[in-house]
Every structure is written in C-alpha cells, then in structure tokens.
C-alpha positions as CSV (number, residue, x, y, z in Angstrom):
1,M,12.4,-2.5,3.9
2,I,15.9,-1.1,4.2
3,V,17.7,-1.8,7.6
4,V,20.4,0.8,8.4
5,L,22.3,1.5,11.7
6,D,22.0,5.1,13.0
7,E,24.7,7.1,14.7
8,H,24.0,5.1,17.9
9,D,24.4,1.8,15.9
10,S,20.6,1.1,16.6
11,P,18.7,-0.5,13.7
12,F,16.3,1.9,11.7
13,H,13.8,0.5,9.4
14,L,13.1,2.5,6.2
15,P,9.9,1.4,4.4
16,L,10.4,1.3,0.6
17,V,7.5,1.7,-1.8
18,D,8.0,2.1,-5.6
19,F,5.3,4.4,-6.9
20,H,6.0,4.0,-10.6
21,T,6.5,0.8,-12.5
22,H,4.9,-0.7,-15.6
23,I,3.8,-4.2,-16.5
24,G,2.9,-5.6,-19.9
25,R,4.3,-5.4,-23.6
26,V,4.8,-2.2,-25.6
27,K,5.7,-2.2,-29.3
28,I,8.8,-0.1,-30.2
29,E,9.4,1.1,-33.7
30,T,13.0,1.9,-34.7
31,T,15.1,2.3,-37.9
32,K,16.0,-1.2,-37.5
33,G,12.5,-2.6,-37.4
34,A,10.0,-3.3,-34.6
35,S,10.6,-4.8,-31.1
36,Q,8.8,-5.2,-27.9
37,R,9.6,-3.9,-24.4
38,V,8.5,-6.5,-22.0
39,N,8.2,-6.1,-18.0
40,R,6.8,-8.6,-15.7
41,P,6.4,-8.5,-11.9
42,Q,9.4,-10.9,-11.5
43,D,11.5,-8.5,-13.5
44,I,10.9,-5.6,-11.2
45,I,11.6,-7.8,-8.2
46,N,14.9,-8.8,-9.8
47,L,15.8,-5.1,-10.1
48,Y,15.5,-4.9,-6.3
49,E,17.6,-8.0,-5.8
50,K,20.4,-6.1,-7.6
51,L,19.6,-2.8,-5.9
52,Q,20.3,-4.2,-2.5
53,Y,23.7,-5.0,-3.2
54,E,24.5,-1.9,-5.1
55,I,23.4,0.3,-2.1
56,H,25.6,-1.9,0.2
57,R,28.6,-1.6,-2.2
58,R,28.4,2.3,-2.4
59,I,28.0,2.9,1.2
60,T,30.6,0.5,2.5
61,Q,33.2,1.6,0.1
62,N,32.8,5.3,0.9
63,Q,31.6,5.2,4.5
64,D,32.7,8.7,5.2
65,A,30.2,10.1,3.0
66,Y,27.2,8.6,4.9
67,Y,25.6,9.2,8.3
68,V,24.4,5.6,8.6
69,T,26.4,2.3,8.5
70,L,25.1,-1.0,7.2
71,L,25.1,-4.8,8.3
72,E,26.4,-7.3,5.7
73,A,24.6,-7.2,2.3
74,E,22.3,-10.0,3.0
75,K,20.9,-8.5,6.2
76,I,20.1,-4.8,4.9
77,S,16.7,-5.9,3.6
78,Q,13.9,-7.3,5.6
79,P,10.2,-8.0,4.5
80,L,7.4,-6.2,6.3
81,L,5.7,-9.6,7.1
82,P,8.2,-12.4,8.1
83,A,5.3,-14.9,7.7
84,V,5.0,-13.9,4.1
85,Q,8.7,-14.4,3.6
86,M,8.5,-17.9,5.0
87,L,5.6,-18.8,2.6
88,L,7.1,-17.5,-0.5
89,E,10.6,-19.0,0.1
90,L,9.2,-22.4,-0.1
91,N,9.8,-21.8,-3.9
92,S,13.5,-21.0,-3.7
93,N,14.0,-20.6,-7.4
94,K,13.0,-17.1,-7.5
95,S,14.8,-13.9,-6.1
96,R,12.5,-12.0,-3.7
97,G,14.1,-8.6,-3.5
98,W,12.9,-8.0,0.0
99,I,14.3,-4.5,0.1
100,V,11.1,-3.4,-1.5
101,D,7.8,-3.5,0.6
102,H,5.2,-2.5,-2.1
103,I,5.4,-1.9,-5.9
104,V,2.8,0.4,-7.6
105,C,2.3,-0.9,-11.1
106,F,0.2,0.2,-14.2
107,P,-0.1,-0.6,-17.9
108,F,2.3,0.6,-20.5
109,N,0.9,2.3,-23.6
110,D,0.8,-1.4,-24.6
111,I,-0.2,-3.7,-27.4
112,F,-3.7,-4.2,-26.0
113,H,-4.7,-0.6,-25.1
114,K,-6.5,0.2,-28.3
115,K,-8.3,-3.2,-28.5
116,T,-11.4,-2.0,-26.5
117,S,-13.6,1.1,-26.1
118,P,-12.8,2.7,-23.8
119,K,-9.1,2.1,-24.2
120,F,-7.0,0.2,-21.6
121,V,-9.7,-2.3,-20.5
122,K,-7.7,-5.3,-21.5
123,S,-4.4,-3.6,-20.3
124,N,-5.8,-3.0,-16.9
125,Q,-7.2,-6.6,-16.7
126,Y,-3.7,-7.9,-17.7
127,V,-2.0,-5.9,-14.8
128,R,-4.7,-7.0,-12.3
129,H,-4.2,-10.8,-13.2
130,Q,-0.5,-10.5,-13.1
131,T,-0.4,-9.0,-9.7
132,Q,-3.0,-11.2,-8.1
133,S,-1.1,-14.3,-8.2
134,F,0.2,-15.7,-4.9
135,D,3.8,-14.7,-5.6
136,F,3.0,-11.0,-6.1
137,T,-0.3,-10.1,-4.3
138,F,1.4,-9.4,-1.1
139,R,3.5,-6.5,-2.5
140,F,2.2,-5.4,-5.9
141,I,-0.4,-2.5,-5.9
142,P,-2.2,-2.3,-9.1
143,F,-3.3,1.0,-10.7
144,S,-5.6,1.3,-13.6
145,R,-4.9,3.5,-16.7
146,V,-7.4,5.3,-19.0
147,D,-7.4,8.0,-21.6
148,A,-9.2,10.8,-19.9
149,T,-10.8,12.0,-23.3
150,D,-12.5,8.7,-24.0
151,E,-16.3,8.6,-23.4
152,G,-16.1,5.7,-21.2
153,A,-13.1,6.6,-19.1
154,I,-15.1,7.2,-15.9
155,E,-16.8,4.0,-16.2
156,E,-13.5,2.2,-16.6
157,V,-12.1,3.9,-13.5
158,K,-15.0,2.8,-11.4
159,A,-15.0,-0.7,-12.7
160,S,-11.2,-1.1,-12.0
161,V,-11.5,0.1,-8.6
162,A,-14.5,-2.3,-8.0
163,L,-12.2,-5.1,-9.1
164,G,-9.3,-4.1,-6.7
165,M,-7.2,-1.5,-8.5
166,R,-6.0,1.2,-6.1
167,G,-5.0,4.2,-8.1
168,L,-5.0,5.8,-11.5
169,K,-2.3,6.5,-14.1
170,L,-2.9,9.2,-16.8
171,H,-0.3,10.0,-19.7
172,T,-1.3,13.0,-21.6
173,M,1.5,12.8,-24.2
174,S,0.9,9.1,-25.1
175,Q,-2.8,9.6,-25.4
176,G,-2.6,12.9,-27.3
177,W,-4.3,15.4,-25.0
178,I,-1.3,17.2,-23.7
179,E,-2.7,20.5,-25.2
180,S,-6.1,20.0,-23.6
181,I,-5.2,19.1,-19.9
182,V,-7.2,22.0,-18.5
183,S,-10.5,20.4,-19.8
184,T,-13.9,19.2,-18.4
185,S,-13.0,15.7,-19.3
186,C,-9.9,15.7,-17.2
187,K,-11.6,17.5,-14.4
188,E,-14.3,14.8,-14.2
189,V,-11.9,11.9,-14.2
190,L,-10.0,13.6,-11.3
191,Q,-13.2,14.1,-9.4
192,T,-14.2,10.5,-9.9
193,A,-10.8,9.3,-8.6
194,G,-11.2,11.6,-5.6
195,E,-14.6,10.3,-4.8
196,L,-13.3,6.7,-5.0
197,S,-10.4,7.8,-2.6
198,I,-7.5,6.7,-5.1
199,P,-4.5,8.8,-6.1
200,I,-3.9,9.9,-9.6
201,I,-0.3,9.8,-11.0
202,F,0.4,11.7,-14.3
203,D,3.4,11.3,-16.4
204,V,4.8,14.8,-16.6
205,P,7.5,15.5,-19.3
206,N,8.1,19.3,-18.3
207,K,7.1,22.2,-16.1
208,G,4.4,23.6,-18.5
209,V,2.5,20.3,-18.3
210,A,3.0,20.3,-14.5
211,V,1.5,23.8,-14.1
212,D,-1.6,22.7,-16.3
213,I,-2.2,19.5,-14.2
214,T,-1.9,21.6,-11.1
215,T,-4.5,24.1,-12.6
216,I,-7.0,21.6,-13.3
217,A,-6.6,19.7,-10.1
218,E,-7.3,23.0,-8.2
219,E,-10.5,23.4,-10.3
220,A,-11.6,20.0,-9.5
221,R,-11.1,20.4,-5.8
222,Q,-13.1,23.6,-5.7
223,E,-16.3,21.8,-6.8
224,V,-16.0,18.8,-4.3
225,N,-15.6,18.4,-0.6
226,Y,-13.1,15.4,-0.6
227,P,-9.3,15.2,-1.3
228,I,-7.9,14.7,-4.8
229,N,-4.4,13.5,-4.5
230,V,-2.3,14.2,-7.5
231,I,1.2,13.0,-8.2
232,L,3.6,14.8,-10.7
233,G,5.5,11.9,-12.2
234,H,9.2,12.2,-12.8
235,S,9.0,15.6,-10.9
236,A,8.5,16.8,-14.5
237,F,12.2,16.0,-15.2
238,D,12.8,19.6,-14.0
239,Y,14.8,20.0,-10.7
240,N,15.6,23.7,-10.8
241,S,12.4,25.7,-12.0
242,E,10.3,27.7,-9.5
243,E,7.2,26.6,-11.2
244,I,7.6,23.0,-10.1
245,F,8.0,23.8,-6.5
246,N,4.9,26.3,-6.7
247,C,2.9,23.4,-7.8
248,L,4.1,21.3,-4.8
249,N,3.1,24.2,-2.4
250,K,-0.5,23.4,-3.3
251,D,-2.4,21.0,-1.0
252,Q,-2.8,17.4,-2.1
253,M,0.1,17.8,-4.7
254,F,3.0,15.4,-4.6
255,A,6.0,14.7,-6.7
256,E,7.4,11.2,-7.8
257,T,11.2,10.9,-8.3
258,S,11.8,8.3,-11.1
259,G,14.5,9.4,-13.6
260,M,16.7,11.5,-11.3
261,R,20.4,10.6,-11.6
262,G,23.6,11.8,-10.1
263,K,23.9,15.5,-9.2
264,D,20.1,16.0,-10.3
265,V,19.1,14.5,-6.8
266,E,21.2,17.0,-5.0
267,I,20.0,20.0,-7.1
268,Y,16.4,18.8,-6.6
269,F,16.6,18.6,-2.8
270,N,18.4,22.0,-2.5
271,N,15.2,23.4,-4.1
272,V,12.4,21.2,-2.7
273,V,13.3,21.8,1.0
274,K,11.8,25.4,0.4
275,V,8.5,23.8,-0.1
276,N,6.1,23.8,2.9
277,R,6.1,20.3,4.5
278,W,8.5,19.2,1.8
279,E,9.2,15.8,3.4
280,E,5.6,14.8,3.0
281,K,5.4,15.7,-0.7
282,I,7.8,13.4,-2.3
283,L,7.3,9.7,-3.4
284,F,10.0,7.5,-4.4
285,G,9.6,5.7,-7.9
286,T,11.8,3.9,-10.5
287,D,9.7,3.7,-13.7
288,S,11.0,0.2,-14.2
289,N,12.0,-0.8,-16.7
290,Y,12.7,2.5,-18.4
291,F,15.1,3.3,-15.7
292,G,16.9,0.9,-13.4
293,V,19.4,0.1,-10.6
294,L,21.6,3.0,-11.0
295,Q,19.0,5.9,-10.9
296,A,17.4,4.1,-7.8
297,A,20.7,3.8,-6.0
298,D,21.5,7.4,-6.7
299,F,18.4,8.7,-5.2
300,I,18.3,6.3,-2.0
301,T,22.0,6.8,-1.1
302,F,21.7,10.4,-1.3
303,L,19.0,10.3,1.4
304,L,21.6,8.5,3.6
305,S,24.5,10.8,2.9
306,H,25.9,13.6,5.1
307,K,24.9,16.1,2.3
308,F,21.2,15.2,2.9
309,K,21.6,15.3,6.7
310,E,23.3,18.8,6.6
311,L,20.4,20.0,4.2
312,V,17.7,18.8,6.4
313,E,19.4,20.1,9.6
314,S,20.1,23.5,8.1
315,N,16.4,23.8,6.8
316,S,14.3,22.1,9.4
317,S,14.6,22.0,13.2
318,D,11.8,19.6,13.9
319,I,12.5,16.7,11.6
320,K,15.3,14.1,11.6
321,P,17.1,13.0,8.5
322,L,16.1,9.4,8.9
323,T,12.4,10.3,9.6
324,A,12.4,12.4,6.4
325,A,14.0,9.6,4.5
326,A,11.4,7.0,5.8
327,K,8.6,9.3,4.7
328,I,10.1,9.8,1.2
329,L,11.0,6.2,0.5
330,G,7.6,4.8,1.7
331,G,5.6,6.6,4.4
332,N,4.1,9.1,2.1
333,A,3.0,6.5,-0.3
334,L,1.3,4.4,2.3
335,R,-0.4,7.4,3.5
336,I,-2.1,8.2,0.3
337,I,-2.7,4.8,-1.5
338,R,-6.3,3.4,-0.7
339,P,-6.2,0.5,1.6
340,S,-7.4,-2.7,-0.1
341,W,-10.4,-3.0,2.4
342,F,-11.3,0.7,2.2
343,K,-14.9,1.9,1.4
344,N,-15.9,5.5,1.3
345,P,-19.1,6.8,2.8
346,Q,-20.8,6.8,-0.6
347,E,-20.0,3.1,-1.1
348,T,-21.1,2.2,2.3
349,L,-24.4,4.0,2.2
350,K,-25.1,2.5,-1.3
351,E,-24.5,-1.0,0.1
352,H,-26.7,-0.4,3.1
353,R,-29.6,0.9,0.9
354,S,-29.3,-2.0,-1.4
355,S,-29.5,-4.8,1.3
356,S,-33.1,-5.9,1.5
357,K,-32.8,-7.6,4.8
358,G,-29.9,-5.5,6.4
359,Y,-28.6,-8.9,7.7
360,S,-24.8,-9.4,8.6
361,T,-23.2,-12.0,10.9
362,N,-21.7,-10.5,14.2
363,L,-18.2,-11.2,12.6
364,Q,-19.0,-9.1,9.5
365,I,-20.3,-6.4,11.6
366,L,-17.2,-6.5,13.9
367,Q,-14.9,-6.2,10.8
368,T,-17.0,-3.3,9.5
369,N,-16.3,-1.5,12.8
370,L,-12.5,-2.2,12.6
371,K,-12.4,-0.8,9.0
372,Q,-14.4,2.4,10.0
373,I,-12.0,3.1,12.9
374,L,-8.8,2.4,10.9
375,T,-10.0,4.6,8.0
376,K,-10.9,7.4,10.4
377,E,-7.5,7.2,12.0
378,N,-5.8,7.1,8.6
379,I,-4.1,3.8,9.4
380,T,-3.7,1.2,6.6
381,G,-4.2,-2.4,7.2
382,T,-5.7,-5.7,5.9
383,I,-8.3,-8.0,7.5
384,D,-8.6,-11.6,6.3
385,L,-12.3,-11.9,5.3
386,A,-12.6,-15.5,4.9
387,K,-15.5,-17.2,6.7
388,P,-14.6,-18.9,9.9
389,E,-15.3,-22.8,10.0
390,T,-17.4,-22.4,13.3
391,K,-19.4,-19.6,14.8
392,E,-18.1,-20.4,18.4
393,H,-14.5,-19.7,17.8
394,A,-13.6,-17.6,14.9
395,V,-9.8,-16.9,14.1
396,Q,-8.7,-14.2,11.7
397,V,-5.6,-12.2,11.0
398,L,-5.4,-8.4,11.4
399,S,-2.6,-6.5,10.0
400,I,-1.9,-2.9,10.6
401,E,0.6,-0.5,9.0
402,H,1.5,2.6,10.9
403,L,4.4,5.0,10.2
404,G,6.2,2.6,7.9
405,R,5.9,-0.4,10.3
406,K,3.5,-3.3,10.3
407,I,2.4,-5.5,13.2
408,S,0.0,-8.5,12.9
409,F,-2.4,-9.9,15.3
410,I,-4.5,-13.0,15.6
411,L,-8.0,-11.8,16.2
412,E,-10.0,-14.4,18.0
413,T,-13.7,-14.0,18.7
414,K,-15.2,-16.4,21.2
415,D,-18.5,-17.1,22.9
416,N,-20.7,-16.1,19.8
417,Y,-18.4,-13.1,19.2
418,Q,-19.0,-11.7,22.7
419,N,-15.3,-11.5,23.7
420,I,-12.3,-10.4,21.5
421,I,-8.7,-11.5,22.0
422,L,-5.8,-9.9,20.2
423,S,-2.5,-11.8,20.2
424,P,0.7,-10.6,18.5
425,I,2.1,-13.0,15.9
426,S,5.7,-13.5,14.7
427,N,6.5,-15.6,11.6
428,L,3.9,-18.4,11.7
429,E,4.1,-18.9,15.3
430,R,1.9,-17.2,18.0
431,I,3.8,-15.4,20.9
432,D,2.6,-13.9,24.1
433,S,-0.9,-15.3,23.5
434,I,-2.2,-13.8,26.8
435,P,-5.2,-11.8,25.9
436,I,-4.5,-8.1,25.8
437,E,-8.0,-7.3,26.5
438,S,-11.5,-8.6,26.0
439,I,-14.8,-6.8,25.2
440,A,-17.4,-7.5,27.6
441,P,-20.6,-9.3,26.4
442,R,-22.7,-6.2,26.9
443,E,-20.5,-4.6,24.3
444,V,-20.6,-7.3,21.6
445,V,-24.0,-8.9,21.4
446,S,-25.8,-11.2,19.1
447,K,-27.7,-10.0,16.1
448,S,-31.5,-10.1,15.5
449,R,-33.5,-7.4,17.2
450,R,-31.0,-6.8,20.0
451,R,-28.4,-4.1,19.6
452,K,-25.8,-5.1,16.9
453,P,-22.3,-5.9,18.0
454,R,-20.1,-2.7,18.2
455,L,-16.5,-2.6,18.8
456,K,-15.7,0.5,21.1
457,E,-13.4,2.9,19.2
458,Q,-11.2,4.1,22.1
459,T,-10.8,0.5,23.5
460,F,-9.6,-0.7,20.2
461,L,-7.2,2.1,19.6
462,K,-5.7,1.6,23.0
463,L,-4.9,-1.9,22.0
464,L,-3.5,-0.8,18.6
465,N,-1.4,2.0,19.9
466,G,0.1,-0.6,22.5
467,G,1.3,-2.6,19.5
468,I,2.7,-0.1,17.1
469,T,4.3,2.6,19.1
C-alpha cells in the first residue's frame, strides 16, 4: 500500500495489486547457447523493495511535477494487515516490499509445461506450492495456466480452482493457437472460468489478437447468464489504436498495463479516458521478471503527476484523481479476483445435494451466512475456518476488504453460538473490545430439528459499514 499526502497534507492510502507476474523456470535458447530465466516469489518482493525507493526519489527530486507529497522513503509503504507484518518480520533476513499488497502470479511457458497431458499440470502445482508457504500466502494470488486447445484443459482449470487457484492465464502465441482464438475450444474454456467466477488474463501482443479475444469473449457471454471477466495483458502493447479502446468499451473487458514505459503511459491515458468508465477498466501489472522497476515506476508516478490530475479533471467531473489512481493500482483487481472463500451457487448446490445428513455445526452455518452476505455485496474478505477448541466460546478472525482498505475483527460466538461479538483488532492486540452488537438467541439457535442459526443480513451489514466507512 502506498501512502501519499494529498493537497491538504492528509494521508491517502493507495492499494497496490500486481496483476501480472510469473513464477518458475523457463529455458532460453540464444546463439551463445541455452540458459534459464528463473523467478521466485522473493524475487518479485525484492523488486518492490527497490520500487519503493525509486518512487520516492522521483517525486521528492521533482516535487513541482506532482500533486501529492511523500513522507520519508521508509514510511511511504504500509501493509494492509499490520499483524501480518509483525509475524513475518520475525524473520528479519528477507526484504518485505510492503508497498505491494497482493501479487497475481502464474507459470512461465516453463520447463515442466509439456511433461503432462493436459499441459501445465506440474507448472500449476509448482506455482501453488511456492505461494502457499507461510512467507507468501498472505500476498500471492496464484492463477493457473492451460493450453485452451488441450483436450483436458477444462478439467485442469476446474482442478486448479478446487485446489486454491483464483484465476486463469492464457497465452495464444506461446501455445501456438494465435490464429484460432475465435474457436469452440477457447469459448468453452472462457465459459468454464466464468462459471467458476475467476478472471482470465490473456497475453496480447497486438491489436489484432485483442480484437479476436474480445470477439470470442462476447460470443461466450451470449450463451451464459454469468459474468466472464477478460483482461487484455500488456494492453496489447498498443496505446494509440482505436481498436484497443473499442475492446475496452465492452462490458467485462479490462486492460493490464505491464510493459508501458515513459511517454507511452501518457499517450495511453490520453486515449483511454475516452472509454466509458475508464477508471474501472485498468489493472496495474509488471510482468516481472520480463519488466522491472523502471516500467513500474513510470506508470505509478504518472498517476501521481499533475499531467494525470489535469487529464482526469478535464475529462471527468465526478471522479477525483487519487480515487481513480486507487482503482487502477489495486481497487479494480480486488473487485474481480475471486475471494479465497468464495463459492458460486452451482458449487453450493452441489455440496448441499451430496451431503447425506445435511449436518453442520452452528459455527459452520454462521460462516456460510457471512460468506453469502459478503459475496452478494461484492465485498472481499477471509474467514479463518479453523475449528474452535471449545463449543462454548469460539474465537475466529474476520477480515474484510472494501474500497482498497482492510479491517479485521475478532469474531466471538458465545453461549453455544447464540450471541456474536465483533471487536476491532490492531496489530496483534485487541482494542475497543466492547461488543458492537449481539444477535439475540432467537436469531441464532442450536442445530437439530430447530431452526438453524441465521445471521440477519442487515444487522451484519450495519456493523460492517460502521467499520469500513
């Protein structure tokens, strides 16, 4: 999270989500022989450690070019969850790069991808294992990768999502189907991803590929009744063609920004502001480690410059520059990435039908109610699903993200789950632990043949809005 000071010298927190990174090993052939490109989670975090100081240097050395000011370099970044920072910094040997909140990662066209049928099974497994270690699980968001022309591609997408992957990467050029994007196989993969509520990011080398992807995405959406969110990676490396911005004018189409450098950023924004709801269509990305600190700094500092501020104010009367920047750098990504606990209606129905006894503890039912409410309100969050040690006094952590901010509560259920207490937490200590509100026994009752516990939606939302406004 980037902390800047606005024109009133008030802190403004900009969430930062990198929507395009790679993890793994890829073989590179050159005239001088073969080598390997390697990227690990820590390598990406190290990039952000450097980026923090590069952003600070640029703005402080040319302050007149920017509409924000900064604190000292060590204070311009801040983790979403201070408690996580305290836990991770017990190991002081690693840089943390707290300027980035979440990092989307997927496999290279790597040394493992052809070792299975369908392709990328081992590659997806490698990414998943790398990102599920304690050091990285709080920030890395793993996406799977498939070859859409493989016979088992759809099964691999489903299996990956079941194991915790939260999006999909497709690369038409690397897998050799750049001439057949508008095809039944691609359409079915897109529909599968939409049904699972995960976004799809394509590598897009030019505007022709962007048009084909938009065409097949539109065809896929016409046959289903759920969203299919498609991201044009690299914004097709084309920042001045009308075709690209026509693609973005379609619903559920987004552009990712990795690879932009220098004047390209300004050219891009001069054009993209003509797109309807443009500030909700752009996702920040680096494509680490193909690109690095300089490209990322060019993009981020432009959003904080007077040039961007003047562009926004001359084209939009209802959005502030820092609000637009917050959406582009992280808010839009958080909105379309499937929450880790999310279950779509089809999954929920399938689980319900497969349950022979229909048995759940009161706490499990309570958690289900919370998830349903958060999903309906399009608010992302996580709930610790660990079993409580006792039935009489269960304590869990509820973390909610909203508009780029995150707040955590201790959720206590007492008296056999007949009462709920939400208490804000800061760092690892409880503060203000006076109950915000309790649910009466008649609203949360025990299981068996009596009415199952049910958290009233409006009651919970009232508490939640009090914490995240």
